[in-house]
C-alpha positions in Angstrom: 43.2 85.5 119.0 40.2 83.2 119.4 40.6 79.5 118.7 39.3 78.6 115.2 36.8 75.7 115.5 36.0 73.6 112.4 33.2 71.0 112.3 34.3 68.5 109.7 31.6 66.3 108.1 31.8 63.6 105.4 28.1 63.0 104.7 24.6 64.6 105.0 23.7 62.7 108.1 26.8 64.1 109.9 26.1 67.5 108.4 22.6 67.6 110.0 24.2 66.8 113.5 26.9 69.4 113.0 24.4 71.9 111.8 22.4 71.6 115.0 25.7 72.2 116.9 26.5 75.2 114.8 23.2 77.0 115.7 24.4 77.1 119.3 28.1 77.5 118.5 27.9 80.1 115.8 31.6 80.9 115.7 32.3 77.3 114.4 32.8 76.7 110.7 31.1 73.8 108.9 33.4 72.1 106.4 31.9 69.4 104.2 33.1 66.8 101.7 32.2 68.3 98.4 30.7 65.3 96.7 28.5 64.4 99.7 27.6 67.5 101.6 25.3 70.0 99.8 25.5 73.0 102.1 28.5 74.0 104.2 30.8 77.0 104.9 33.8 75.4 103.2 33.8 72.5 100.8 36.8 70.1 100.5 37.6 67.3 98.1 40.4 65.4 99.9 39.5 64.7 103.5 42.8 63.5 104.7 44.7 66.5 103.2 42.2 69.0 104.4 42.2 67.6 108.0 46.0 67.6 108.0 46.2 71.2 106.9 43.7 72.3 109.4 45.6 70.6 112.2 48.9 72.1 111.1 47.3 75.6 111.1 46.3 75.2 114.7 42.5 74.9 114.2 40.4 72.9 116.7 38.9 70.1 114.7 35.6 68.5 115.6 35.2 65.5 113.2 31.8 63.9 112.9 33.3 60.7 111.6 35.3 57.6 112.8 38.1 58.5 115.1 40.5 56.5 113.0 40.1 58.9 110.1 41.1 61.8 112.3 44.0 60.0 113.8 45.4 58.8 110.5 45.1 62.3 109.0 47.1 64.0 111.7 49.4 61.2 112.9 52.4 62.3 110.8 52.3 65.7 112.5 52.3 64.7 116.1 55.3 65.9 118.1 54.6 67.9 121.2 51.4 67.4 123.1 51.5 70.9 124.6 51.5 72.4 121.1 48.8 70.2 119.5 45.4 71.8 119.0 42.1 70.0 120.0 41.1 67.0 117.9 37.6 65.7 118.8 35.6 62.8 117.4 31.8 62.9 117.6 29.7 59.8 117.2 26.0 59.2 117.5 26.4 58.7 121.3 29.7 60.2 122.4 32.1 63.1 122.1 35.7 62.0 122.4 38.7 64.4 122.8 41.5 62.5 121.0 44.2 65.1 121.3 44.7 68.5 123.0 42.8 67.6 126.1 44.7 70.2 128.1 44.7 72.7 125.2 41.0 73.2 125.3 39.7 69.9 123.8 38.2 68.6 127.1 36.3 71.9 127.7 35.1 72.0 124.1 34.1 68.3 124.2 32.0 69.0 127.4 30.4 72.0 125.8 29.5 70.0 122.6 28.2 67.1 124.6 25.9 69.5 126.5 24.5 71.0 123.3 24.0 67.7 121.5 23.0 65.8 124.6 25.7 63.2 124.2 28.2 61.6 126.6 31.6 63.3 126.8 34.3 60.6 127.0 36.9 62.5 128.9 39.8 60.2 129.8 42.1 62.6 131.8 41.7 61.9 135.5 42.0 65.5 136.6 39.1 66.5 134.4 36.9 63.5 135.2 37.3 63.5 139.0 38.3 67.0 139.9 36.4 68.9 137.1 39.5 70.9 136.4 42.9 70.5 134.9 45.7 72.1 136.8 48.0 72.0 133.8 45.5 73.6 131.5 45.0 77.1 133.0 43.0 79.8 131.2 44.7 81.8 128.4 47.5 84.0 129.7 48.1 82.0 132.9 51.4 80.1 133.1 52.8 77.3 135.2 56.2 78.0 136.5 56.8 74.3 137.2 54.3 72.2 135.2 56.0 69.0 136.3 54.5 69.6 139.8 51.0 69.6 138.5 50.8 65.8 138.2 51.8 65.3 141.9 49.3 68.0 143.1 46.5 66.4 141.0 47.4 63.0 142.3 47.3 64.2 145.9 43.8 65.8 145.4 42.6 62.6 143.7 43.9 60.6 146.7 42.0 62.8 149.1 45.1 64.4 150.6 45.0 68.0 151.8 46.3 70.7 149.4 46.3 74.4 150.2 45.4 77.2 147.8 47.5 80.3 148.3 45.6 83.0 146.2 45.6 86.3 148.2 44.2 88.4 145.3 41.4 85.8 144.6 42.4 85.6 141.0 42.1 81.8 140.3 38.3 81.6 140.2 38.7 78.8 137.6 39.9 76.5 140.4 37.3 74.8 142.7 38.1 76.2 146.1 36.1 73.4 147.8 38.8 71.0 146.8 41.4 72.7 148.9 42.2 72.9 152.5 43.3 75.9 154.5 46.0 73.9 156.2 48.6 71.8 154.3 52.3 71.7 153.6 51.4 71.0 149.9 50.3 74.1 148.1 49.1 75.7 144.8 50.4 79.2 144.9 49.0 82.0 142.7 51.6 84.8 142.4 53.2 87.3 140.1 56.5 86.8 142.1 59.4 84.7 140.9 59.8 81.7 143.1 63.3 80.3 142.9 62.7 77.1 144.9 59.0 76.1 144.9 59.7 72.7 146.4 56.6 70.5 145.9 54.3 73.5 145.4 52.7 74.2 142.1 53.3 77.8 141.1 50.7 79.5 139.0 51.4 82.9 137.4 48.4 85.0 136.6 48.5 87.5 133.7 48.3 90.7 135.8 51.6 92.5 134.9 51.9 95.0 132.1 55.5 95.7 131.0 55.8 99.3 129.6 58.9 100.0 127.6 60.5 102.7 125.5 63.7 102.8 123.5 65.7 104.9 121.1 65.2 104.3 117.4 66.7 101.0 115.9 67.9 99.8 119.3 69.4 96.3 119.1 66.6 93.9 120.3 68.9 92.1 122.7 69.6 95.4 124.6 65.9 96.1 125.2 65.2 92.5 126.1 68.1 92.5 128.6 66.9 95.7 130.3 63.3 94.6 130.5 64.1 91.3 132.0 66.5 92.8 134.4 63.9 95.2 135.5 61.5 92.3 136.2 64.2 90.3 137.9 65.4 93.1 140.2 61.8 93.6 141.4 61.4 89.8 142.1 58.7 89.5 139.4 58.2 86.5 137.1 58.3 87.0 133.4 55.5 84.5 133.2 53.1 86.9 134.9 53.5 89.5 132.1 50.3 89.8 130.1 51.7 92.1 127.4 54.4 94.5 126.4 53.1 98.1 125.9 54.5 101.2 124.4 53.8 104.4 122.4 52.3 103.8 119.0 55.3 105.6 117.4 57.3 102.6 118.4 54.9 100.1 116.7 57.4 99.6 113.9 60.4 99.1 116.3 61.8 95.5 115.9 63.1 95.5 119.5 59.6 95.9 120.8 58.3 92.9 119.0 61.4 90.8 119.7 60.8 91.5 123.4 57.2 90.5 123.2 58.2 87.3 121.4 60.8 86.5 124.0 58.1 86.7 126.7 55.5 84.9 124.5 53.0 87.8 124.9 51.4 90.3 122.5 52.7 93.9 122.0 50.1 96.6 122.4 50.5 100.4 121.5 48.8 103.6 122.6 48.5 107.0 121.1 50.3 110.0 122.8 47.0 111.5 124.1 46.1 108.2 125.7 49.3 108.2 127.7 49.3 111.9 128.4 45.9 111.5 130.1 47.8 109.3 132.7 50.3 112.0 133.6 48.9 112.5 137.2 49.6 108.8 137.9 53.2 108.9 136.7 56.1 108.8 139.2 58.6 110.2 136.8 57.0 112.6 134.3 59.4 114.3 131.9 59.0 117.5 130.0 61.8 116.3 127.6 59.8 113.2 126.8 56.7 115.3 126.3 58.5 117.5 123.7 59.7 114.5 121.8 56.6 112.3 122.0 53.6 114.3 123.1 53.3 112.5 126.4 55.1 112.9 129.7 56.0 109.3 130.1 56.2 106.3 127.8 57.2 103.3 129.9 55.2 104.2 133.0 52.2 105.6 131.0 52.1 102.5 128.7 52.3 100.1 131.6 49.4 101.8 133.4 47.3 102.1 130.3 47.6 98.4 129.6 47.0 97.4 133.1 43.8 99.4 133.4 42.2 102.2 135.5 42.5 100.3 138.8 46.2 99.3 138.3 49.1 100.4 140.3 52.7 101.2 139.2 54.7 98.7 141.2 58.0 99.3 139.3 58.7 102.9 138.3 60.7 103.7 135.3 64.2 102.2 135.2 66.4 103.3 132.4 69.6 102.8 130.6 71.1 105.3 128.1 69.0 103.7 125.4 65.9 102.1 127.0 63.3 102.4 129.7 61.0 100.0 131.4 58.3 100.1 134.0 55.7 97.6 135.4 52.1 98.0 136.4 49.9 95.5 138.2 46.3 95.0 137.5 43.9 93.7 140.3 42.5 91.2 137.8 43.8 89.2 134.8 44.6 91.5 131.8 43.0 90.8 128.5 45.6 92.1 126.0 43.2 92.0 123.0 41.0 94.5 124.8 43.8 97.1 125.4 45.8 99.4 123.1 46.3 98.6 119.5 48.1 95.7 117.9 50.6 96.1 115.1 49.1 95.3 111.8 50.6 92.3 110.0 50.9 91.5 106.3 51.6 88.1 105.1 52.6 87.9 101.4 51.7 84.2 100.8 52.6 81.9 97.9 49.9 79.2 97.7 51.6 77.1 95.1 50.1 76.0 91.8 46.6 75.5 93.1 45.8 72.1 94.5 45.6 71.8 98.3 48.3 69.2 98.6 50.9 71.6 97.2 50.4 74.3 99.8 53.0 74.6 102.5 52.0 74.3 106.2 53.4 77.8 106.7 51.1 79.2 104.0 48.1 77.5 105.6 49.1 79.0 109.0 49.3 82.5 107.6 46.0 82.2 105.9 44.4 80.8 109.1 45.7 83.7 111.1 44.5 86.4 108.8 41.4 88.5 109.2 41.5 89.6 105.6 42.5 87.9 102.4 43.4 90.1 99.4 44.2 88.6 95.9 43.3 88.1 92.3 39.9 86.4 92.3 41.1 83.3 90.6 43.8 82.8 93.2 41.3 83.3 96.1 39.0 80.7 94.4 41.9 78.2 94.7 41.9 78.5 98.5 38.2 78.6 99.1 38.4 75.5 101.3 40.7 77.6 103.7 38.6 80.8 103.8 36.6 80.9 107.0 33.2 82.7 107.3 34.7 85.3 109.7 37.5 86.2 107.2 36.9 89.1 104.8 37.7 88.3 101.2 38.9 91.2 98.9 38.9 90.1 95.2 41.0 92.0 92.7 41.3 91.9 88.9 44.2 91.0 86.7 46.3 94.0 85.9 45.5 95.8 89.1 48.4 94.5 91.1 49.3 97.8 92.6 45.7 98.4 93.8 45.7 95.0 95.5 49.0 95.6 97.2 48.0 99.1 98.3 44.7 97.7 99.7 46.5 94.9 101.6 48.9 97.5 103.1 46.1 99.8 104.1 44.2 97.0 105.8 47.3 96.0 107.8 47.9 99.6 108.7 44.5 99.5 110.5 45.8 96.8 112.8 44.4 93.9 110.9 46.2 90.7 109.9 46.2 90.4 106.1 47.3 87.8 103.6 48.1 89.1 100.2 47.7 85.9 98.1 49.9 85.0 95.2 50.0 81.9 93.1 53.2 79.8 93.1 55.9 81.6 95.1 55.3 85.0 96.4 58.8 86.2 95.3 58.8 84.9 91.7 57.0 87.3 89.4 54.5 87.9 92.2 53.7 90.7 94.6 56.3 90.6 97.4 58.6 93.0 95.5 55.7 95.5 95.0 55.0 95.6 98.7 58.6 96.7 99.5 58.7 99.0 96.4 55.5 100.9 97.7 56.9 101.1 101.2 60.2 102.6 99.9 58.3 105.0 97.6 55.6 106.2 99.9 56.6 105.1 103.4 58.0 108.4 104.5 54.7 110.0 103.8 52.7 107.3 105.6 54.0 106.6 109.0 51.1 104.2 109.7 52.5 102.0 106.9 55.8 101.8 108.7 54.1 100.2 111.6 53.2 97.0 109.7 54.9 93.7 110.4 55.7 91.9 107.1 56.3 88.3 106.4 56.9 86.7 103.0 55.6 83.1 103.0 57.2 81.0 100.2 55.2 78.6 98.0 55.9 75.9 95.5 56.7 77.7 92.2 55.5 76.7 88.8 59.1 76.2 87.6 59.9 73.7 90.3 56.7 71.7 89.9 57.1 71.7 86.1 60.6 70.5 86.4 59.6 67.7 88.7 56.8 66.6 86.4 59.3 66.5 83.5 62.1 64.8 85.4 65.1 66.8 86.2 65.6 69.4 83.4 66.9 72.2 85.8 69.3 70.1 87.8 72.3 72.1 86.5 72.7 75.9 86.2 69.4 77.5 85.0 67.8 80.9 84.7 64.3 82.3 84.7 63.0 85.0 82.3 59.6 86.5 81.8 58.6 87.2 78.2 56.0 89.8 79.3 57.1 93.3 78.1 54.4 95.1 80.2 57.0 96.0 82.9 60.3 95.1 81.2 61.3 96.6 77.8 61.6 94.0 75.1 65.2 95.1 74.3 66.1 94.1 77.9 64.3 90.7 77.5 66.3 90.1 74.3 69.6 90.8 76.0 68.7 88.4 78.8 67.7 85.7 76.3 70.9 86.1 74.4 73.0 85.9 77.6 71.2 82.7 78.6 71.7 81.2 75.2 75.4 82.1 75.2 75.9 80.9 78.7 74.1 77.6 77.8 71.7 77.9 80.7 68.6 75.7 80.9 65.7 78.1 80.9 62.3 78.7 82.5 60.0 81.1 80.6 57.2 82.7 82.5 54.3 84.6 80.7 55.2 83.0 77.4 52.1 83.9 75.3 49.0 86.1 75.6 46.3 87.1 73.2 48.3 90.3 72.3 51.8 88.9 72.7 52.5 86.2 70.0 55.9 87.1 68.7 58.0 87.1 71.9 58.2 83.3 72.1 59.2 83.1 68.5 62.1 85.5 69.1 63.1 83.5 72.2 63.2 80.3 70.2 65.2 81.9 67.4 67.8 83.4 69.8 68.2 80.1 71.6 68.5 78.1 68.3 71.7 80.1 67.5 73.5 78.5 70.4 71.9 75.0 70.9 70.5 72.1 68.8 67.1 72.2 67.2 66.4 68.9 69.0 66.9 70.6 72.5 63.9 69.3 74.6 61.2 71.8 75.4 58.6 71.2 78.1 55.3 73.1 78.3 53.4 72.6 81.5 49.8 74.0 81.8 47.4 74.2 84.8 49.9 72.5 87.1 48.3 70.9 90.2 44.8 71.2 88.8 42.4 68.7 87.2 43.3 69.5 83.6 47.1 69.6 84.2 49.1 68.9 81.0 52.7 68.4 80.1 54.0 68.4 76.5 57.5 67.6 75.4 58.8 68.4 72.0 62.0 69.8 70.2 63.0 73.5 70.4 62.5 73.9 66.6 58.7 73.2 67.2 58.2 75.9 69.8 55.7 78.6 68.8 52.7 80.7 70.1 50.3 77.8 69.5 52.2 75.7 72.1 51.6 77.8 75.2 49.4 80.4 76.9 49.3 82.5 80.1 48.4 79.4 82.1 51.6 77.7 80.9 55.3 77.7 81.9 57.9 76.8 79.3 61.1 74.9 80.3 63.9 74.7 77.7 66.9 72.5 78.2 70.6 73.4 77.5 72.8 71.8 74.9 73.4 68.7 77.1 69.8 68.1 78.2 68.6 64.6 77.4 65.4 62.6 77.0 65.1 59.1 78.6 62.1 56.7 78.5 61.4 54.8 81.7 58.3 52.8 82.6 56.6 54.0 79.4 57.1 57.7 80.4 59.2 60.3 78.7 61.5 62.0 81.1 63.9 65.0 80.6 67.1 65.5 82.5 70.1 67.8 82.4 73.4 66.1 83.4 75.5 67.7 86.1 78.8 65.9 85.1 78.5 62.8 87.3 79.4 60.5 84.4 82.7 62.4 83.8 83.5 62.3 87.5 82.8 58.5 87.5 85.1 58.0 84.5 87.8 60.1 86.1 87.6 58.3 89.4 87.8 54.9 87.7 91.1 55.6 85.9 94.1 53.7 87.2 
């Protein structure tokens, strides 16, 4: 997946400079401060929060502002320099890569400087004097021993002779003029595993395609062990594998994806007819396999298909009783995104109550990775600042939840990466359950649905935020009940309310009131009043995390349909819930019994 590039501007002067850059860098997104920038792709209101979330999502940030702003925004999230995305500051005269120099920032800074006719202030010595970074190879390439890169670069900088051993002429990103044909010190480009490289730097090019097959529901560790043993037995490095490949019938096989993850490469899948066309190139064609799958070889065929028409099968099919593996080598680096088909992926994302500061980094990551965003229009409006121009937005209407879920599944089944957007938490009165319900109900009829990877991404729920705003009303046992009878019969709701009242649970009520439902909240109040005092604190929170947020606290006896609406959540204390005033604020808490424990512990 291509690097997301964000041009962040805080005023119109910077927007003009960034706009000039965007005309020649059209894939970049222009993000502007809402109060100061009139036209942009994405508007944001809180610069520090927005920059931090972009950084956490892995986006390359080009900030047309003071470097201090960028540094302070991302400083709390710095941990591993090899995992940090590019962070670049642009001034009137210079382009300065602050972070991620060897993760693409230096290259991007040079490109920007060339477009804007500015000076690129590159500070890493390899880039400035050698015009290359040995420890920042192109995508797919890997260093077997990155610690050796510094010594090799130092030797080149000192004018010492270093040899380049690249028999297949794959490393065209290295400047051959810097190397000498004769030297004991060497940069070696190879797909082979080198057990003892000595002082040499070992570069592994992405030229191997690992084809695999396995029986249904094989334990991932068994496939991983067999695949890695196949590579090791042939003396091949795992770091030279560009992708894991198989038959598309295996696209829903967890073992396939766990193997790909263990090698840090993508998984790609091919239709039976695509693999069958390669039968003349197979070393071990099988009529049995053909009867079961529609092709004469899965592992060998998939390896050859992924490695391309000029590839050769260098490791024929090796097998256990449950798995097969084969390896093909391409004469040039493999581009995995250009071969086969990826498994579709569906994120079911909870975005919290609405405001940007309440989104989790994991939610931001999922949204940034997605090609398509599906959700109720209001929910998508709440994340407008995170929707990039290249992402497709699919607005749904209230009440059409199944249509939205079905649309998200269908898009993922096409091989796209989709976020199904939910407010609050995806698993609390949201759509994650409907995803699995539809898969159970219709999955057997739709094999393409079964080939979707699904990840539920939690969010900050309304009940948690409301409780925090109020104090600590849910700090003991509590339960959550929806008063909507659209999906749950009212008799069932009454039984649950009665059980909560008799159990003396603190309570969170979702969907308390609508234009057509006015009596349910009255019934809930009356049921609870039979078991707890009329003075029991009630908290109604509305529009949490938004500009017109409101919290009202009053006694249970006053609860009625005029106190709440569909944008509200109602919290009701138990018989022990208390109100305390502190710093001029009214706070509500439910004791857990610490006072009794203290008295007991203080007895002689």
